[in-house]
N, C-alpha and C positions, 0 to 999 in steps of 0.2 A: 892535567888529566892524563892518565896513561892511555896508550893506544888501544888497549883492550877495553877500557871503560868507555872511551870515545866510540869505539865500534859498537858496543852494547847499546849506548845511547842512540846511535843512529838507527840501529835495528829496531829498537823500541819505537822510535818516532815514526819510522816507515810502517811498522806493523800496526801501530795505532791508527795511522792515516788510512791504511787499507781496511782495517776492521770497521772504522766508523763509516767509511764509504759503503761497505757491504750492508751494514744495518740500515742505513738510510734508504737503500734500495729495497730492503726486505720488509720494513715495517714503517708505518706512519707514526713517527715518534717526534714529539714536539719540542725536544730540547735543542736550543741553539748550539752550534758547534763552535764554542769559544773556549779559550784557555781558562783554566781555573785560577787565574791571577786576579788579585784585588783590582776592582774597577772604580774609577772616580764617579761621584754622583754629579748630576747636572747642577748648574748654578742659575737655572731659569725658573725656579719655583716662585710662586706668587701667593698673595693673600688678598682677598677682596677688602678694599678699604684700608690697607696698611702696607707696610714695607717688610723686606726680608733681609736678615743679616746672616753672613756665613762666617763661622769662627776660624776656619782654616781652608777656605776654598771648598772644593768638593772631595777632598781626600778621605779615605776610610777613617772613620772615627770622629770626623769633624761634625760640628753641630750647625743646624739651621735654626735661627731664632726669629719668630714672628713678632713684629711691633705694631701697635695701634696707637691712635691719638688718645689724649687724655679723655677719660670717660668711656673708653672702649677697651675690649680685651679680645685676644685671639680665641676662636672657638672652632673645633672642639679640642685642639691641642695648642701648646705654645712653642714647641720646638720639636725637631726631628734629629736623628743621628744617621750618618752615612754608613751603611753596612758594607761588608766586603764584596757583595755582589752588585755594588753600584746603585743601590736603591736607598732612598731616604725612608727611614723607619720611625714610627709606624706609617704604613701606607694609607694615609687618609687622603682621599681624592680632592676634597674641597675644604679650604680653611678661610674663615672670614672674620672680620672685626665686628663684634656685637657690643651693643651699648651696655655699660655697667650700670645697673640700676637697682633700686630697692622699692618695689611697688607693693610691699606688704603681701597680701594673700593672692594677688593677681597672678594668674598663670596663663600662658598662651595655650590655645587649644591643642590637645594631643594629636599628633600626626602619626597615624599607623602606617606600617609598611604593608605592601601588597602580600596577599596570601595566594596569589595566582602564579608564583614563580614555578618554572619547570626545569627539568634536566633531561636531555635526550638519553633514553635507555634506562632511566631510573625513576626514583620518586623523591619527594621533598617533604620534610617534617618541620614543624614550627613549634617553638616554645613561646608561651605567654601571648599567643594570638596576635603577633605582629606589633605589639606595643614597643616603645623605646627600650632597647636592651634585649629584645627578643633575639633568639638565635635560629637561623635557618640552617638546616642540616640536609645535605644531599646524600642519598643512599643509592647504592648500585648492587647488583647481584654478585654472588661469589665469583672471584676471579676478575673483577672490574673495580675501578676506582673513579671518584668524581674528579673532573678536570675542568678548570684549573684550581678549584678550591673545594674544601670539604664543608666549610661553614661560612656563614656571613652573619653580621650583626646589624640590627636595626638602629639607625641613628635618630637624633632628635628631629630631623627634618623629614622623617618618614621614608628614608631611603636605605636600602640594603647596602652594606659596605661593598666597595668596588672589587672586581676581580681583575687580575692582571695575568697575562701570558708570561712565560719565561723570558721573553724579549722585552718585557716592561710595558707592552701595549695593553690598554684596557679592553675588556670584553664583557658583554652582557649575557653571553650564552655559556651554559655549562653542559658537559657531555660525560657519559660514562665510558671510560676507555679501558681497554683490556690491560690487565696487569702482566708485565713482562719481567722476567728474572734476568739480571745480567749474567752472562754465561762465563764459564772458565775460559780464560784467554791464554793462559800460560801454564804448562806443566813440564818442568825440566826433566829430561831423561824419561819421558813417557808420551802417551798419546791419549786423546780424548775424542769423543764423538757424541753428537754432531758438532762440527766446528762452526758454530753460529755466534753472533754477537748477543742475541737475546733469545730466550725461550719462553713459551707460553705456559700458563698455569696448567700443571698436570704433565708437562713434558719432562723428559729426563736427559741427563748427560752421563756417560759412562767413562771410566778411566782405567788405564793399565800402564805398567812400567816396562821399560826395556830390560833385556836380560842383564842380570847382575845388580838390579836395583829393586828394593822392596817398597811396596805401597803401604803408606800409613794414611789414615783418613778413610774416606768412603770410596768404594769402587763404583758406586752409582748414587746419584743425587737427583731428587725430584723438585721441580719448581712449585712452590706453595702459593696459596692465595694471599700471602703476606708480602710477596715480592722478594722472598728469600728462598733458601735451599734447605732441604733436609740433610742430615749427616754432617760430616766434617770436611774441611778443605783437603783434597788429595795431595800427597807429596811423594815423590819418588827419590829415594836416597840410598846411598851405599855406605854411609857412615865413614867416609874416608877423610873428612875434615873435622875441625875442632867442634863446630856447631852443626847441628842437623840442618839440612836444607829448609829454610823458613817457608817455602811455598809462596803462592800468590792467591789471594782470595778472588772469588768470582767478580768479574767486572774490572779487574786491576791487572797491571803489568808491573813487574819488579825488575829493577836494574841491580847489577852486582852478582857475579857468579862465583866469588870466592867466599868461603865461610870459615875463615880462620880468626883467631882471637884478635879483636881490634877492627876487623872488616865491617863495613857498613853496607846496608842494602836500602834502596829507595823504592817507594811505591807511588804509582800514579793511577787514579781511577779514570775510566773512560769518560768522555765528555758527558756532562749532564748528571753525573753522580757525585755525591758528597763522600769524601774520605773521612770515615770515623775511626779515630785512633791515630797512632803515630805514622807519619809519612816516612820516617827513617828509623831503622833498628840497627843495633850494634851487637856483634858477637862478643860476649863478656868473658872475663877470666873463668867464670864458672861453667863455661861452654854452653851457655844459654843465651837466648836472644833477649835484648832489652824490650820493655813494654809489652803490650798485648798485641795479638794479631789484628791488623787493621781490617776494616770492612768498607765496602762501597755500597751506598744506599741511594735509591731513587727517591723522588718526592713522596711517592706513595708507599715506600717500604717501611714496614713496622717489625718490631721484635715480637715473637709470640710470648704471652705471659708466662707459660710454663717454663720456657727456656730462660727468660729473664729471672724468674724466681729462683731457678737452680743456680744461675751465674751470680746473682746478687746475694742469694743466701749463702753460697759457697764462700764468696769473698768476705762477707760480713761475719760468717762463722769463724773464718781465720782470724779476724780481729778479736772476736769474742773468746775464742779458745786460748789465744796467747794472753788474754786479759784475765783468765780465770786464776784464782789464787792457788788452786791445786794442780795447775798444768805445769809440769816440770820438764817437758820434752826439750831436749837439747837440739841445737842446730837450727834448721830452717823449717818453717811450716807455711806452704804456699808462698815461699819467698820471704817469709817474715822471721826475723831473729827474735827468739823469746827473751824479753827483757822485763816485762811487767810481772810483779810479784803479788800485788795487792788486789787485783781484780777490779780495776776502776775504768770507767768508760764515760766520756762526755759525748752526748749526741745532740747535734744542732740540726734542726729541721726547718728549712726555708720554704714556705708555701706561697706561691705566686697568687695574688689576689687582685691583679690588675684589671682594667676595664674590659679586656678581651675575653674574660672568663665570666660566663653567665652564672646566675644564681644556682641553677641546677648543677652546673659543673663544679662550682665552688663547694656545694654541699657534698657532692660525690667525692671531691678531692679531700675534703675534711674527714669524711667517713673513712677514706683510705688511710689517712694519717693516723686516725684513731686505731685502725686495725694494725698499723705498723707499730705503734707504741705498745699495744697489747702483746704483739708477737715479740718485740724486743724484751719486754718484761719477763718473758718466759725463759730467757737465757740466764745462766747462773753467774751473772756479772753485776756488780753494783754500778748502776747507771744514774747519771744526772742528765736532764733534758733542758735544752733551750729551744723554744719553738717561736718562730718569727713569721708573721704574715707581712708580705711586702708588696707595695704598689709604688706610688711616687715616694713614699716614706715608709720605713719599717715600723710595724706595730708588734710589740712583744706580747705574746700570749702566755708564755711561761719563761721565767728568768732562771738561768742556770746558777746564779748566785743566791737564789732563794732556797731556804731549807726544804720547801715543798717540791723542789725540782726533781726529787727522787721518789715522790709519792705518786704512784700511777693513778690513783683515784682522783687526786687533785688535778693532775695533768688532763685526764679525760674530761673532768668537769669543766675546766677552763676551755678546752677545745669545743665542747658542746655549746658553751655559752657564747663563743666568739662568732660575730656576724661579719659578713662581707661589707656591710654598710659602715663598719668602723673607720674605713679610710675616707668616708665622705665622698667628695667629688674629685679627690686626688687619685686618679686611677692610672697613672703612668706605670712604667715598669723599670724600677731602679734597683737592679740586683747589686750594684756597687754599694749602695747604702745598706742593704741587708747584710752583705758580707762585712761591711765596716762595723756593724753591730756585733758580729761574731768576733771580729778582731778585738774590739774593745773588751768583750767578756774574756777572751783568752788572755789578753794582756793583763787584765785584773787578776785572773787566776795565777798567772805566771809570777806576778809581783807578790801576791799574798801567800801562795802555796808553792814555792819554787820546787821543793823536793818532790812533791806529789805531781807537779806539772810535768816533770821530766820522766814520770813513770805512768802517765795516764794516756790511754788511747783516745783519739778524737775523731769523730765521724761527722762529716757535713753532708746532709742529704737535701738536694734541691729538686723541687717539683715545679715545672713551669710549662706554659704552653707557647712561649716565645723567647725572645732575647731582649736584654735590657735596651730600652729606647730612651733612657734618661741617665744623666750622670756620666762619669768617666768609665773607662773600660773595666769590667769586673775583674779581669785578669790581674790588673794592677793591685787590687786589694788582696787577691789570693797570694800574690808575691809577698805582701807584707805579713800575711798569716804564716806563710812558709818560713819567713825569716825569723818569726818568734821561736820556731823550733830549731833554728840553725840550719835549715835546708836552703839549698841554692834556688833562688826564685826563678832563675833562667833554665833550670833543668827540664829536659823533655821526657825524662824517664824518672818516675817517682817511686820505684821499687824500694829504695832505701829509706823512704819516708815512713818509718815504722810507726810513728805516733799520729799520722794524719792520713785520712782517706776522704776523698771528695767524690760523691756519687751524684750524677745528674740524670733525672728522668724527664725527657722531652716528650710532651704529650701533644698529639695531633701532628699532621703532616706538614703544616705551614711553618713549623719552627725552623730557625736557622741552625741546622745540624752542625755545620762546619764551625761556627763560633762557639756553640754550646759544648761540643766535644773537647774544645781546647781548655775548658774550665775543669773538666773531670780529671781525676788522677789517672795516670797511665802506669800500670804495674804489670810486670810479666806474669802471664798465666791467669790474669784476672780482668774482668770487665767492670768499668765504672760509669759508662755512659750507655743509656738505653733509650730507644724510641718506641713509644706506645701509641696505639690508635686513639684511645680516649681515657678519661679518668676512671671508668669502670675497670679497664684493664689494669690500671695502677692498683686499685683495690684488690684485684685478683692476684697480682704479683705478691702483695704483702700477705695475702691469705695463704698462698702456696709456699711461702718462703721457709722451707725446711730443707736444708741441704744434706747430701749424703754424708758429709763429715759431721753432721749434727745428730744423726739418727741413733747414736749410741746413748743419747740422753733419753731417759724414760719419759713417757707420758706426753710426747709431742704428736700432734695430729693436725691435719688440715681442718679448718673450722666449718666450712660449708661447701656444698656443691656449687660449681660454677654455673651461672645461669646464662652465660653467653651461648647463643645458638650454635656457634661453630665449635664449641668445646664440650657440649653435653655428652658426647660419646666418650669422652676421656674418663678414665678411672679416677675416682676421688679416693682420698686416703683419710677419711674421717674416723676410722676404726682400725688402725694398723695392728693393735694388740689382739683383736678378736680372731678366734679360730673355731673351726668345726671339728668335732670328734666323731668319727664314723666307726660304728661297730655293727657290721652287717647292715640290717635295715634301720638300726637305731641311730639317731643323730642327736648329739648334745653339743653344747657350746663350751668354750674355755677361753682363757686369757694368757697371753705370753707375759710371764713375769721375769724371765731371763731368756737368753738365746737358746737355752736347752730345756727349759721347764715351762709347762703349762699348768695353770691353776684351774680346777674345775670342781664339779660336785661329785661326791663319792657315789651317789646313786646312779650316775651316768655309767659307772663301771661295774654294775651288778645287774642281775636279772632274778626276779622272783618267779620260781617255777610254779606250776599248777598245784603241786603238793605242798606249797608254802616253803619249800627249801630255797636257798639263795645260792646262785652261781656267780662267781667272779669272772670278769673278762680276763683274757690273756693278752699280754702286751703286744704279741704278734698280730692280734686281731684288730688292734686300734690304729686307725690312720688319722693323722693330724693335718688338716687343710688350713694353710695360712696364706698370707698375701702374696708370697713368692712361689707358692706351689704346695706340695704335700710331702709328708715324711712319716715313716712308721714309728710307733712307740717302742721304747726299749724297756721301760720299767713303769709300773703303776704303783703309786704309794697312797693308799687310802688311810684316812685318819684311823688310828687303832680303836677309838671309842665309838666309831660309827657302827650302828647295828639297826638296820631297818626294821627288825622284829623285836627291838628292845622292850617295847611296851605291849607285846602280844598278850601277856597275862592280865592286862587291864583293858583288853578288847580294843586296842589301837592297832589297826591293820598295818600302817606304815609310819615309822618314826624316823625323823630326819635330823635329830641332833648330831652335831659333828659331821654334817654332810659336806665334806670337803676332801679333796684329793689332789695329788700332783702327778703329772705325767712327764716322764723324762723321755725326750725324743732321741731316736737313734743317731741323728746328726744335728749339729747346731745349725740353726737357721742363719742365713746371711741377713744382717740388719739392713733395712732399706726404708724408703718412704712408705712401702706397703706392708712391712712387717717389722715391728719393733715393740719392746715391752712397755707396759703401762707402769706407772710408779706404784710401788708397794710401800705403804706407810711404815714408819719405824726403821727405815734404812737410811744409810748415808746419802744415797742418791736422791731420795725424797727430801731429806733435810736440806740439800742444796737447792732443790727445786722450789721448796717452800720459803727459801731465804731465811731459815731459822738459825739461831745460835748453834755453833758446832757442838756444844754440849747438850743440846735439846734431847729430851727423853721421849719415849714412845707415848707416854700419857700426854705430853705437850703436843705431839703430832695429832693425837685424837681430839684434843680440845680445839686445835687450830682448824681441823676439818669438820668437826661435828659440834659446833658451839651453839646451834640453833635448835629449837624444839621441832621445827619443820625445815629440814635442810634440802635445798634443791639438789637433785641427783639425776643420773642417767643410766639407761641400760640399752643394750642392742636387741631390738625386737625382730624376730623372724630372720635373724642372721644378717640383716642389712640396715635397719632403720635405727639411728640414734634417737632414743625416745626419752622424754622428760618425766620425772616423778618427784616425790618428796619422801624423805626418811623421817619417821616420827620418833622423837626422842623425849625423854623426861615424862611429864604428865601426858603428853600426846601419844606416847608409846602405849600406855595402858589402855587408852581409848581405842587405839588401833587393834590391840590384841583381842578385845572383847568379841569382835565380829567373827573370830576364828572358831568360837565355841560351837557354832552351828554345824561344823564339819565333823564333830566327834560322833561316833555311833551312839545310839540311845542307851545301849547297855554298857558304855565305857565308864570305868571307875577312875580314870585318870583326871587329874586336875589340869587347869589351863597352863599353869607354870611348869608342870611336868612335860607337857607336849611342846609348848613354846618356851624353851629355856632362855636364859639370859644371853645366850650366844646368838640369838636371832635378832636381826633388824626387821622392822615392819614398814612396808610402804602400801599406799592405797589411798582411797578418797576419804572424805569426811561425811557427815550427815547430809551435806548439801552440795559437795563438789566431787565430781568424778575425776580421779587421776588415771593416768595411763597405766595399763596392767600388762604383765608379761604374758606370753603365749605358751601353750604346751610345746615343748621343744627348745625353749630358751634356757632351760636349766643348765647350770655350770658356767654361764656367762658372768660378766662382771657387773656389779652395781658400783658406779664410779661417780666422782665429783670432779669439777674443774676449779682450779685455783691458780691464779697467775698464768693462765693460758697453758697449764699443764694438767694432766689427768691422773687421778689417784684412785685405785681400787680400794673400796672399804668393805666389800662383802661379795659373797658368791651367791648367785640366784639358786634357791633350793626348791620351794614349792609355793603353790597358791591355792586359795580357798575356792575359786571359781574358774572353770575353763571358759574363757571368753573368746579364745581363738587357738589355732594351732599353726604349725609352720607353713601351711598351705592356704588356710581359709582367710578371708578378709577380716580385719579387726572391727569389732562391733562398736558403733558409736553410743549405743544405749547400754553400755556395760553396767552391771549392778553397782549401786552405791556402797554395798557392803562387801565388795570384793577386796581381798587383801593378798599381798605377796610377802613371803618371808625369805630371808637371806642370812647366811652364816657370816657373821662379822669376822674379818681377818684379825681384828684386835684381840678377839677372844681365843684365838688359836695361834698367837704369835710364837710361843716357845716351840710348837711343832713345826711351824714354817721355818724358823731359824735353824732347827735341827737338820733340815733337808736342803736348805738354800744357803747356808753360811759360806760355802766355797765360792759362790758367785755374787752374793750380796753381803754388804757389811751392815750389820744391824745395830740400832741404837738401844741403849738399856731401857 
């Protein structure tokens, strides 16, 4: 060790000692001050009525095996594994030998757990009324967390699972403690304030740099109720070395002050925190740091779903984009070299179904996986799925070697049918076995399709509430998987593993973060390990999972508003294509079809004067309000055959055939989560989104989208609400049109087909069913469908037979059964659309 490195190490050790001393005097914090080195487990475990065997003493990874006499068996578990924190896992407080018997239908009386448990400063909720398997959940107010456990499970003896303090001692009392954020401890060439070890929820830390150094990251960060910080890690740098100063995350100290190619830096979290990510990073030849920026997390620290969705979506989109057959970008994309030409992706999803997961949480987790599969299916990549439920043994829900593994409807059906009872009483957690199944399938694919194997991306997604307590170390099996691709099993940086990504979602605070993070991939500028509060947040992540690098794809949207109390104030993005058109006091709607063009109704851009003359709007008078802000119009393009007075000679006051127009904006909008185009049929982008043959025609698009007599569809009501309706086609369309006859003036000589031409689609109820109707002011908006989790506009809202509401009044529940809405079909005006959009969209014949 050089003298300089030795000095740095000494300074860090001294600084860490002083910092920890300060925090202990400032806050009542329950973490023991011990080194984060692996600790041996005790060899004094016992079983009532039996004996205990240790496979390798009490060293980390060794097994404890319980033995009973003939006719008896260990209950409730038969073995434990020594974890790196010196605890036998799972932490079952009492093990005993029970008689093995078969008494037919005889069952011991059910012993319920008490429903009188309390937590100081909070409340307690119970599932299943305290029966065996019930889950007790502690709840605290915002800015606080349950200590020392969040949940407990009712066992067969009518006892809630034991709680242990960080020092290993058992406790019967729970308390709500204040959430503290680990503060910034190190800022090279800068200063920060306040200089504390921990800060409370709502407190902030500010940062500045010395003269000659520039600040990147945040100048101010706030402690959140999640135990983390807003903004990004502050760094002061003068760009004088090969690599940028890597900084140090909150709660950590970094050694190493030289940042030239080949230099390494080391990270150490303050006592009581888990280091998530690499403890060592190297300055690479590319003048970038290896691996992702590490994080220091407390027991109660969780990732915010919105941030996880952005990070996971961004990383996964990088995989998807280089897997697309039409993606020809050269060089690197998020550190990935473009090699895949055929657009193939294998997705392995491993779902923890062990005994620690309640029925309610299992169902929530399964729903989250269903949401993930649907979301992945929206990407323009050919995917095959392998879905495994694992407990003591893995159970295959969908096999990647089956022809149905790329049929999303089959996959969703199999997931819906799968029950957590499929594992019977074998409820351990054997992640090694689950990964072994992944290895077997990959080995088979490698043997049978070697050429494709070397050009296919592979993603492994693991969702778990704990760490493996059975079988060998899962990292050993991951090493075998990496070896299949020719990757070094011992590598701590996986950036060059272009065909393999391993993501781990650790759910709940009791998970062993340190062990689980070692399973996830470590790639520069990407995150692969996430800590979530519960399985509802897992579903929220998959729902939100649209990254900024994916927003150029048409028709992507968040599926539903988040119901989490802490997130209701956040803006949702369920209608990013929807815009408002403002012309003085007149408001209409429209739809983004490209970054410069809005599709709307022609009548939104005209006014009928009192003398029956018609005035057209000027582009300068039109403002387009979209998700990112607003912009002025530059050009208004009404369909040349639109003439609102076209049937005046037949006593029809207003005629809406060809009621369609385009608005060219003065500036292109910036595509984002809040503003991006819907898919327009008969275009190349829609063809990819529909996964249709490259030579598919416009007629085939129409048949794919509108193949039913009553097609489920949606529109945006009153500018905010995504609302359901049905499009009536074929024989159903004729029945729908009849109700419009009542709107004609008594002296009108026009026929029904003259007023409602073949260009109109009809929506509305039937003789017995009330469908949702548009409001006055919804004109110009999209009538759209969802297919493969992508949204396609099939018509423009034009007019309705009944005024059931307007942009301000409440929607009537007793809307008339004979109310009908009419919309101009985009298929009927496709040549006109192509004439004006061909520069930005490539149309199908």
